[in-house]
N, C-alpha and C positions, 0 to 999 in steps of 0.2 A: 633719910635724905628728904627735905622739905619739898612741897609742890612748887615753890618758887624756884629752887635749885634745879629742879628736874625741868622746869620750864625753860630755864635760862640755858641749861645744857642743850636741849632740843633747838633753841633759836641759834645758839652758837654752831652746832652741826649743820643746822639747815643753811645759814649763811655761808659756811665753809663749803659746803657742797655746791651752792648757787654760785659762789666765786671761781670755784674749780671748773664748773661747767662753763661758765662765762670765759675764763681763760682758754678752756679747750677750743671753745668756738671761734675765739679770734686768734688763736696761734698760728693758723695758716696764712691769715693775712699779714700778721707780724713778720712771719717767716718767708713771705713772698720776695723773689729775686726779681728786681727791676733791670731790664736790659735796655740800655741806650742802643737804638737801631737807626743807622743812617739810612736813608731811602730817597728815590727819585721817583716812586710809584705816584700816581695821580692822588691828589687829596681825597677825592670821593670813592677810592678803593681803600684808604688807610682804616676807616672805622671798621669795614667788615673784616678785613685781615685781622686786626688786633682782637675783635670780638671773638672770631672763630678760634684763633690759637689760645686765648687765655680762657676760654671754656674748656679746650682740651688739655691745657697745662695750666690748672689753677695756681699752682705755685710760683708761676712766672708771669711777670707783666712787661708790656713794651712801652718804651717812651720814645716816639718818634721824633727824628730830627730830619726834616725834609726839605729838599732844595732841587734844582735842576742838576741835570747828571754831571756836567762839568764842574759845578760848584762842589757837589758831593766828593767827587774824586779829587779835586784839588784840596779840600779839607782834610780828607784822610791822608794825603802826602804830606801836608803841613804839620800834621800831628804824629808824624812818623816817630818822634822821640819821646811822645808823650801822648798815646792813644786815648781817646775819649770815648770812641765807639767800642761796643760789643760785638755787634754784628753788623753787616751791611747787608740789606735785603730790598731788591729791587734797584739794581744799577746795571747799566749796559755792559755787557762782556768786555767790550773794546777798552772801556775804562777799568774794569777789575783786572784785566791783564796787565795794565800799567801799575796799578797797585800791587799786584802779584810780582811783578818783575823787581819791585822795592822790597820784596820780602815782608809785607805787611799783612799777609794773610795766612791763618793757620790751617793747613791741609786737613780735611776730615771727609770721610766717606760715609753718608747716611745709610742706613740699613738697606733701603730700596733702591740704591743707585742703578742697579742694573734693569730696573723697570722704565727707566727713562731713556728717551731717544739718544743715540749716541752723540748727535749734534748738540745735545744740551749738556753734555758733560766735559769738563776740564779734562784734557787727555792724559794730565799728570796722575800718578798713582802713589798716594791717594790724591784725589781732586783738591784744588784750592778754592773751586767755586762749583756750585751746581746750578744749571739754569732751571728757570721756573716757566716763563711764557715768553711769546714773541711778541713784538710789534712791528708794524709794516708800513712802508711808504705808501701815502695816497694822496690825492688831489680833492680838495673840497672845491667844487666849482659852483659859484652862486648863479643860478639860472636866471633870476631876475636881472640882476645887474650885468650879467653877460649879454643879455638881450638888449639893455638900454645902451650899452657901450660897444655893440657890435663886436664882441669878442666870443668867439665860437668856442664850445665845450672841447678841451683838448682830449687827444686819444693816447698820445705818447709823450715822453719827457721831451722829445725834440720839438714838438709842437709849440712849446713853451717859449721858444725864441720868435715867434711870430710877433711883427710890431703891434699887432691888434692888443697885445697885453701890456703895452708900455705903462710902466707904474701901476700896474694891477695886480701883480703877485706879491705874495707875502712868503717868507721862508724863515725856518729857524735859524740861528747862527750856530754853525758847526762846534765852535769852542765850548760854548756855554750850554749847549742842548744835545744831547744824545741822538735825538732824532735828526737834527740838522747834519750831525756827522754821519749818521746812517745814509743820508741822501748822497752826500759828497763821496764816501767811500764805495757805495753801489755804483756810481756812475764812473768812477776811476777805474773800478775793477771790471764792469761789464765792457764798456766803450774803450778802454786803455787809456793811459794818461793823457797822451796827446788830443785824443777825441774828446775825452771827459773834461778837460780843461776849457777846450773849445766851446763845448756845450754849456759850460757854467759862464763862460764870458758872454755868450749871447742871452742866456737867461738873466745875468746881472743887469743887463740893458732895460728888463722889464721889471726888476724888482722895485717895490718902493721902500722897502726895510726888512731887515733880518732880525728876528725876535730873539730874546733870550729864553723863550719858553717854548717847548715843543708842540703844545696843544694851542697856543695863541693864534697861528696862522689860520687854524680852521675855525676858531671863534671869530676872528676878523673878517674873514669870507662869509661866515653865517649871518654877520651883522650888516653885510653889504658894504663894508669899507675897502673891500678888494674883491676882485673877481675870482680869483684862485688863491687859495691857501694850501702850501705843502705841509702837511703834519701826518700824524698817524692815525691808521684806520679806525680804531675804535673811539677815539674822540669824534671823528666825523661822523660816525654811526650814531653815538649818542646825540648829537646835534641835530641830525636829521629826524631821529625819532622824537625829538622835542619839537619839530615842525619847521625847522630852519629850511629854506629854499635852496638846498644845495644838492648837488649830484655828486655822488663819489666816484671818483675815476681811479682805477687801479691797473695801470698798464701791463700787458702780459710780457713785456719786454724790460729787463733791467728793474724788475720789481725788488728793491732792496729791503733788508729786515734786520732787525738785531734782537738780542734776547736779554730779558732781566734774569739776575742771578742772585744767589745768596751765598754768603761767606762769613766765616768767623775771622775777626780781627784779632791779629796775633797780639798778644799781650793782655788780653782780657782776664779779669780776675774772676769772672763768672762762666767758666768754661762749661760747666755741667749744663747750665741754663742755656747756654748759646748753642750747646749740640742739640737740646730738645727743640729750639726754634729751627734749626737746620733741618733736624728730622722731620718736623711738622710742615715746613715749607715745601718738602720735596715728596710729601705723602699723597696719597690719592684723595683724601679730603682737601687738601690745598689745591690739588690739581682742578677738582670739579669746581672749587669756588673761582680760580683764575679763569676757568672755562665760561663763566658767565659773561665775562666781559672781553676775553681775548679769543682771537681767531686760531691761534695755535698755541698749544701748551705742550710741556716736555713729556707728558705721559700720554701715550697714544689713546684716542678714544674719550678723552675728557672734555674737550672743546665743544660747546654749542654754537651752531652757526649764528654769527651775528647778523641782526639785520641789515639789509642794503649791502652786503658783503657777496662778491662772486661765489658760487658753491665751490668752484675749483681752486679757492685762494691758496690753499697748501701747495697746490702743484705749480702756482705761479710763481713761487718764491724762487729768487735766482740763488745759485750756489755762492756763498760768501766765504771768504777766506778771513776770519776774524783775527787771526794770529797776524796776518800781513797787515789788517787794518790797524791794529795795536802797535805794531812796530814801526810803521810809517806815520803814525798819528800826528806826532810833532812837526814832522816835515810838511805833511799835507796842510796842517792848520797855519804854518807860518806862511806857505804860498797863497793860501786862501785869504788871510787877513791882508797880504800884500795887495791882492788883485782887488777886494771886495769889502774890506773893512770899513769903509768911509760909509756904507750905508747900514751899518749896524745901528739899533736904536740905543738910546742912552740906558746905561745900567741904573737900576733904581737903588 
């Protein structure tokens, strides 16, 4: 064999080995399963959740489809006969129960289900959804504007009917925002329907507009465009940390809350990957991540106290009947729209 032939063989062998190594190194990327995940989680949470999950499960990636709670639920229902999502992760349980009632969720019990608080588990066996974390009603009160406009800091929900707040309160729309529905449901459950609607009648007189975002009222109050923004607690906490001149009020009475949950969409063609996501979303690692921005998470001991939140926040939460809220949702929203829909901000 000539030296040229030997050199040629060595070159071919080396090239083949290099190509094989290249194929081996890129195979996981080619084999990666992309999940379409519908969510109503805040935009500033999505990057951290995606990064942590994909690091734990490098063979699965997340493609987020994000919108407000009501829009996500409506999208799932509209796609009933042709599901486009694989998983829904970060949607209010009151909305997920509606989706569940239509048979659109695939029951699945993750391995550590028994480590989660009972309130964060769908009672069905196996569960159609698994809770992740909670968000809580809060008032963001702008101290500067309140002083300018002689509108005192409220202490209770009933304080908000004070004429001093006329045109100075912003609240989320309950049909499009899970946060908005959380307020309405809590008031009706705690005060009873007669007194609850009476409270909202008085509050409506002081509302400037109903937003289609659950976080927008806190932002609006932080900018000084309203005195009080009814929002959820961790958005108000973040704004105050950023220097907004707001005080966060969390009444000890009728303190409503709701929970985000994760569920597999029935009909997904990526079931194995979807189960991996649900497993991770209910894991201790995920709970620690939720606990960095949430006051209450599904696994005990994982939440870190949020700045400017009361130390006894978990004890303040009222007992909520999520099944009742889900079953009566359409009736409640129809009544609410009839009474108050005229002040809804235009949809974009």
